[in-house]
N, C-alpha and C positions, 0 to 999 in steps of 0.2 A: 492503703494500711494492708494487714493481711485479714483477711473474713474467720471468723468464729463463728460456729453452731452450735449451738445448746438446747435439747428440749428436755421437759418435763415426759411421762404420759400424757394424754389425752385423757380425762378421769371421768370410769365409769358412775355415768349416773345413777348409783342405786343407793342414794342418801347424800346430804350432805357435807361439804369438806369438813375433815376433824382433822386434825392435830400432824396424823401420819400423810394425808396432803400437802401441809402448812412447810412441814420436813422436806421434802420431794422439793418445794415450789420455791422455801427462800435459800437452801441448797443450790437449783438451778440460779437465782438471782444473783448470789449473792459470786457466782463465779462469772454470768455476763456482767457486773458491774465490775469487776475486778480487771475483765476482758478489757474496755472501756477502759476504763483508768489506765492501763499498758497501750494503749492506742490501737487494742485490733477493733475490725468491724464486725460487731457481735450481734447476731440476729438471736432471738431466743422465743422460742414455742410453747405452748402450755394450749389444753383446752379441754373436750370435751365430745368424752365416746359416746354414742345419745340411742342406739340401734340394741336390739336385739331383742332374744324372750325375757330374761327379769324385767329388761323398764317397760316392757308390751303388761307385763302381769301386776308390775309396782302401780301402773296407772291406770288399769283397769282396778286395782284395791282401791286405789284414790278415787274414785270416777270421775277421771278426765282426761281428753287425748292422749296418747303419748309424747304430741308434739308440743300442747302444754305444760305437761309433768316436763315433758325437758328446758324447757322453756325458762319456767321458774327456777329450776336449780342451777340453770347456766348462771340468772339474775344471780344469786346467794355464793355462787364457786366468782364473780365479778366483782362483788361486792367485798369478799373474804381476803380477794387477791389488791382490791385499792386497800384495803384496810389495812395491810401488812407488806404496803409501801413495794408490791412484786410489779416492778416495771417490763410487760412483757412487750415482744412485736407483733409477737400471733400469737390472737385467738382461733382452732381451729376449731371448728364448729363437723362432726362428722355428718349433720342434716345437714350443711352448707352446700349448695347447690351446684356450688363449683366441685365441692370435693366430691360430691354425689356419680357428675359425668365424668371424672376423673379417674375415681374408682373405676366405673363399669367399663373406662379406653384399658385399666388396666386388665382388668377379669379377661376381655372380650382379647386382648392380645395373646394371653395366655392361652385361651381357648382356642384362640384361629391356629397357634404354634406348635398345639397340640401338647400340651402342659396341661387342660384340664379337661376334662373325661367327666361325661356320664356314667351315672351307678346310681346304688343303691346303700345306706349306712345300718348298721346296726351292732348297739355298743351303750358304751357308759358316757353320760355325759352328766356336768355338773353344771345344772342354771345359774344360779350364785354367779359363778365363777365364769360362765361361757366355754365353756372348758371339757373337752373331748379327751377320755382316760381307756386306755389297753388294759385287758382283765389285771394285768402285771405293774397299771403304774395303781390303780385305785383300790389298793388293797383295802379286804375286811369290806368294799364295796363305799370306799367313804373318799371323799374328798380329799386331795393330800397339800389345798390350799386351804380350807376353808372348814374342814374335817365333817359338812354334814354328805347326808348320804348321797348321789351322785343319782340319776334315775336311766334305764335300760330304754335307746328310743330306736325303733327303726323306721327309715322315713327313703324315697328317691334325693338322692343329691349328685352334686360336681365335686368329683375328686381333683386336687391339684398333687402332679406328681413329686412332692414333695423328697422320694427317697434318691430319684434321679440325681439329685445335686448336694447330697452327703459327704460323697469324697472330696468336692469341690471345697466346700464347707468344713469340712475337719483339715484339707489343708490350710486354709485361710489362719485357723484356731491357732493351729501348730506352728504356723509361720509367722503369728502375730500376737504373742500372748496377751497384751494389755488389749485384744481385740475386747475381750471379758473379764470383765474385774467387776471384784476383786479377787484371786485367784482360787476360792474355794469356790464360788461360782461357775466360775470356766469348767472344773474338777468335777460339780456334779453334773453340767452340762452334757460334758463329754460323756463322762461314766454312766449316768439313769439313760439319758437319748441317742447320745450319738454310736455309741458301740453297742448297744441293743439292737439298733437297726431302725433308719424312717420308714414309716408308714407312709404311703401317699395321703395326705390331709383331706375333710373334710372340709366343701369350702362354700358351699351350699347349702338353705334349708328352706323345707318345702311347709311346716306344722304350725306356721304363726306368720303373720307380717310385715311387722316390725322390722324393716330392713332396708336396705338400698336391689331395689330389683333388679336382677337376669335382662336384658334389654332383649334376647334371644330364646328365651324361654318364662313365657309367663307362669306364674304362681314359684318361680323359685326365687327366693330374697336371698346375698350372702351373708355366708356365717361371717359374725361380729366383728372380728380378728384381720379378717380380711377384708371389710371394711376399717378399721378403724388403725391399723399398721401402714395404710400409704400415706395416712395423715402431715408424715414429717414430711414427705417431697411434694404434695397435692397444696402444701402450702405454700411451698416455693416457686410454684406453677409447673408443674410437672405433667408434661401431656396437654398443653395448654397453647394458647396463640404468642403466650409471653411469657420463656419462661428463663429470664436473664438470672433470677433468684434462685433457682436453683442450680446454675450453671457457675455462678459462683458459689453457693455458700454449701450445695453438695457436694461429696458426702459432710455428714453431718460430722462435727468434732467431740461431741458427747451425747446419749444420750443415757439421761437420771432418771431410776425408779426403783420401786421398794422389790425385793427379790421374790415373788409372788411370781409377778410376770417376768420372768428373767424366758422361760425358756419360750413362749412370743415373739421377743426382739434375739434373739440369739441362734432361734434354730430357724424359726416359722419365717418371721421378715428378713432374714439372709437371703434363706432359700428362695423368696417371692425375689426379691432383689436380683439375685445371680439367674434367676428362668429373663427376667427382664434385659440381663445384658449391661445392669449399673451397679456402682462402686457400692461397697456395703459404708458402714456410718467405721467410725477410725477407732469407738468404743464404747462399749456399753457396760457404766458401772451401777449394777444391783445391790444397792444398799441395806441393811438392815430392817426390821421392823420394830419403831417404838410398843413397848411394852408395859401391862402392868400386871404387875405379880408373876410376869410369865409369859402373860398370852397377851397375843395379837391384838391392837386398837382395831374396832370397827365398830360401826351401829348395827350389824347382826350381831355380832357381840356382847351388844348392851353397852357394852366402858367406852365410846367414844368419847373423847376430849375436844368442844369448843373451842377453838383460839381467841374469841371476840368476849368471852368474859377477863381469858387472862390478858389480853393485848390491854381492855380499861383498867385495870389495877394495877399491872407492875409495866402498859407499852410495848407499843410495837418492837423498838428497836431492843428492849431487853428478853423478851418473849425470841425475837429472831438469834440473839445471842445466844440463848441456854443452846435453842438446837442444837445449833452448829457446835459451841464449845462442850457442853455435857456429855453428849454422844461423840466417839469416832467415827468417820462415818465410810460403816462395810459393817459392820456388827450388832446384831439388837442389839438396845438399850432400855434402859428401865425407865420410865418417866414417873417421878411420884412431884407433887406440889412441895413436901417440904425439899428436895434437893432442891427443886426454881428456888425458891427461896432462899437458902443456904448458897448457891450459885450467886444469886443478884446480890445479897450483904456483902457478902465475901470479894466478887469480883468487882460491881457495878456502884455500890453503894459507899465500901470504904477503900477500895483501890481507885478507881476511873473517879469517881463523883467526890473523893474526901480532896485525890492531890486539885482538882481541878478548884474546887473550892477554896481549897486554903494557899492554893496560889494565887489566884484574884483574889481574895481576900487580904492574905500578905501585902502585895503589890497596890491596894488601896489603901490599908495602913499604913504603911511606911512610908510611901511617898503623894497621896493622892488623887491612887489611882492609875501616873503616868511614870516611869522607871526612867529616869534621868540618863542621858547617853555617855557612855563609858566602856571600855572594851581594857579590861585588867590581865594579867597572863591567868592563864588559866591553870588550876588544881587541879591537883592529880582526880581529884572527885566529877571536877568537871569534865577532862579528859575520859575518864572511865565511862562516866554515863554519854558523853556524844558517842562515843565509841559502839557501846552497846546500844547506842538509839540506829543508829546509820545503817549497824552491820544488821539489826533484825527487818531492816525491809526486806533483804535478796532472801534473807531466811524463809521468808514471810511468800515469797513469790517464790522456792522453792513448793512449798506446803500447798501453798493456792490450784500450781498448775500440777501438781499431782492427788489434788481434790483432800487434802489431810486438813480440814476445814478445823476441825479442834486442835491439832497441832498448831497452826498458824496462828490463833487466837491466845492460844498459853504463850509463843514466844511474843507477840504485839506485851503481851502483862507483865514479862518478863521488864521488859522496860517501863512500866508503870508503876510495878511494885519499886524496879531501881531508881524510880522518882522518890517517889517516899521516902525512900530509906534515904537520899543525899537530902530533901531535907531533913531528916535526922541528925546527919553528920554536918551537916554547914549551921544547922540550928540559929536561921536567920535572928526570929529573937532575942538570941544573947547580940549581934553583932548589930541589931536597931538600935542599941545600949548606948553604945560604942559610934560618935560622929566619924572617927576616922577610917570606921567600916564602911561609909554607904555604898560605896561605890563596890566595894566585897558584897555586900548588900545586893548591889542592884544585880550585879553579875550572876547569882544564884538565883535571883529568880526569873533573869532572862533566859538564865538555862530550862529550868522549869518550863517557861511556857514554851519555848523551842522544842521540847520534847514532847508537851501537848499538842504543838501543831504536826507533830509527826505522827505521834498515835491516832491525830484523828485520820490521820489520811492515810494510815495501815489498815483503820478499822471502818471503813465508809461503804467497802462491796458488803458487810456486814448486817453492818448500822448504818444505814446511810442517812439517818437525822442530826444522830449524836457529833459527829462533825462537823453541823452548825449551831449546835451549841455554844460548844465547846471556841468556833472562829469568833460566834456572838461574842462571850466571856473577854475574847483576847482582843477583840477588836480586829479582826483579820479579813481584810475586804478582800485585798488580792486576789486572787482569783492563782496566779502564778503560786501560790506558798500552799496551793491545796491539793499543785499535779503530784502524780505519783512520783516523778522523777527525785521532785523537790524533796521528797522525803528521807530522800536518800545522800542530802547534805546537812551537817547541822548549823547552825547559825548564821540563816538567809532567813531569819527575819528580824525586820527594823530592830536597832536597840532600846528605841524608845518605844515603848510597850504601850498602850493605851488600855485600860480593862475598867469592863460592863460589869457591877457586881447581879446575878440576877440567881433565877431561884433553884434549888438545887436539883442538877440535873438526874440522879436517883435517890430517892429519899429513902431511906432506912426500913426495911416492912417487919414487921414482926412474926416471929412464928405462932401459929394459934397452938 
């Protein structure tokens, strides 16, 4: 099997996870599930970035040690990822001793080869974002990401010769246009950071203690991003006695993240890898922010949305569906409760939920829950529905391979809506009144059941629980009918469909 490695950022522990973190993680999980369904050998990483001055200050304000502060937050992240059905392979914590040892090895290797040197730093720093800024970058003395005032700091530190690798990085970006996606992010990185020239990067701090120590110089701890970024390779065993996972899965196929950390992943991280002589990730995809009234979501801004109550009210699959269907993966998106309810009712309650309940209900009503075996000549409506359903799967593959999650789901819902129209075209309630039309009626209901089977396969990466509900009501127990390739063929389901009526998959929600 071909390996595939997808990552989210390891989330900086400055508060509980919110819907923005959930957006990235659901996207990564859906991509990982899709690739597994296609037969890839997938590894999926997420985790927690636990060091830095901001964490140290937050722990002090909470009256606990930094480690206790991080342990409590990590538990909440893991709880929410379990709730959201996130099936990760690695949860990397930067306080993990193995990670810390390997990061020390990276730092020492760069120092020994002359890529890290000692000096002093005086300049601008945003503690909430743990970001260094030049006077040019921090216009008006505020952070370009969070909008808060930057601090002027002065301290002894080590520097990484990042500028040494600028030309190599520029050549790589030019030769590999899909390395930074979407294109707007690539243009931003090239024009705002590479063209003005890369300065050497401050890679250690001395004014606080919560970080990975520099072994050969007590009093220095590593800059939090130099500690955090290598997590993608330390989790795979890089610089360990067993680096088999690293050799198999690196370079990563895609790093997924929100746009505010693009610079770290497309400039600092590649320069570190170039200095180490290691391959760069194949792609860094930085999506837009979820916003409310044009403002980024976040605890510091007081508008963070907790995914737990939304999941309790609408269901986990409904929330996962909304996040990846409502917003194109790339630009910013505006999150509103009204939009969520509207999308839920239109797509899930009225379209998919209604299709399932009508199909099962009619099989139960007209045939006592078991369709008779019959294979009449297909009607033009049958041919059209079957062609649309099977063609959909290949289109979904193209969209998923290119991280167009919303388009993949829109393609699937064309089939769902076509199936609902198919019901109206064939009018099963009319056919049921004519005994000579029993075979035709059974065939209509079979085609609906088979369409639902195919839809269940296509939505499984994004909505991992819903296919089980569909298959349970259609009594589909053979895993062969849930395989991805099976969805490219119409008519595989045995004709003697037996249904089990169940509760509505997506009860309609009323707008407040």
